[in-house]
N, C-alpha and C positions, 0 to 999 in steps of 0.2 A: 061259741060258748054262750050260755044263757045266764050265768051268774058272774060274780066278781072275783072268782078264784083265779089264781095265776097259774098258767101251765099250757099244755098242748092237747089238742084233740085231733084225731085222724079218723075219718069215716068215709064210707063209700056212698055216693049219691049218683043214681043212674049208673053210668059207666065211668064215672070220674072218682078219683081219690082226693078228698078235700082235707087239707091240713090247716088248722086254725091255731094261731099262737097269740097268747095274751102278753102284750108288751108291758102293760101297766093296767091297773083297774080301769075298765071302760075303754081301753084302746086295744083292739084286736086287728090282726091281719089274716087274710085267708088266701090260699093258693089252691088251684085245681090242677091236678096231675092226671094224665091220661095213660094208664098202664096197659090198655088193650088186652084185658083179661077175658077169657071165654067162660061161660057159665058151666056149672057142674064139673069143675076141675080145681084141684088144690094147687096153690102157688105159695112160694116162700117170698114174702114181701118185706123189704127192709127200707126204712127211711133213715137217712143220716142228715143231721142238721149241724153244719159246722160254722163256727164263728171265726171271723178273720179280723186281725188288727188293722190291716190295710186292705181296702177293697170291700166288695159286698159279701155278706154271709150267704151260704148256699144250702139249699135243701136238695138232697139227691135221693132218687128212687131207684132201687134195684129190684128186679123180679127174677127169681130163680138164679141168683148169682150174677146176673147181667145188668149192666148199667142201662136204665130205661129212660131217665129224664133228670136234668138238673135245672133248677130255677133259682133266681135270687130271692132270698127271704130273710128279712131282718131277724136277728137272734134276740131272744128276750133278755131283759136285764137279769143278771145273777144276784143283784143286791136284795131282791125279795125272794123268799122261799117259794118253790113251785108247790102248789097245793092240789094240782090236778094233772093227770095224764090219762087220757081216755082213747082207746083204740076200738072202733066198732065197725 
């Protein structure tokens, strides 16, 4: 994210799906996922970001209904309203 809005960005860069979460103004984390997608083909892509009281929060990627990858990713604070959600 390039501004100070709080929220989530997900975008493709090369062959990776990059997810960026703003935890607080000026504090961002990014994860790169590798969905192994082929060009010139449609896919149903789902990202699920779950917060856990105990243990690490997880970001899960599904492609065409199948679990593709799960990574640990800190969940943003809910105390501030999300002002941004961009998927590109």
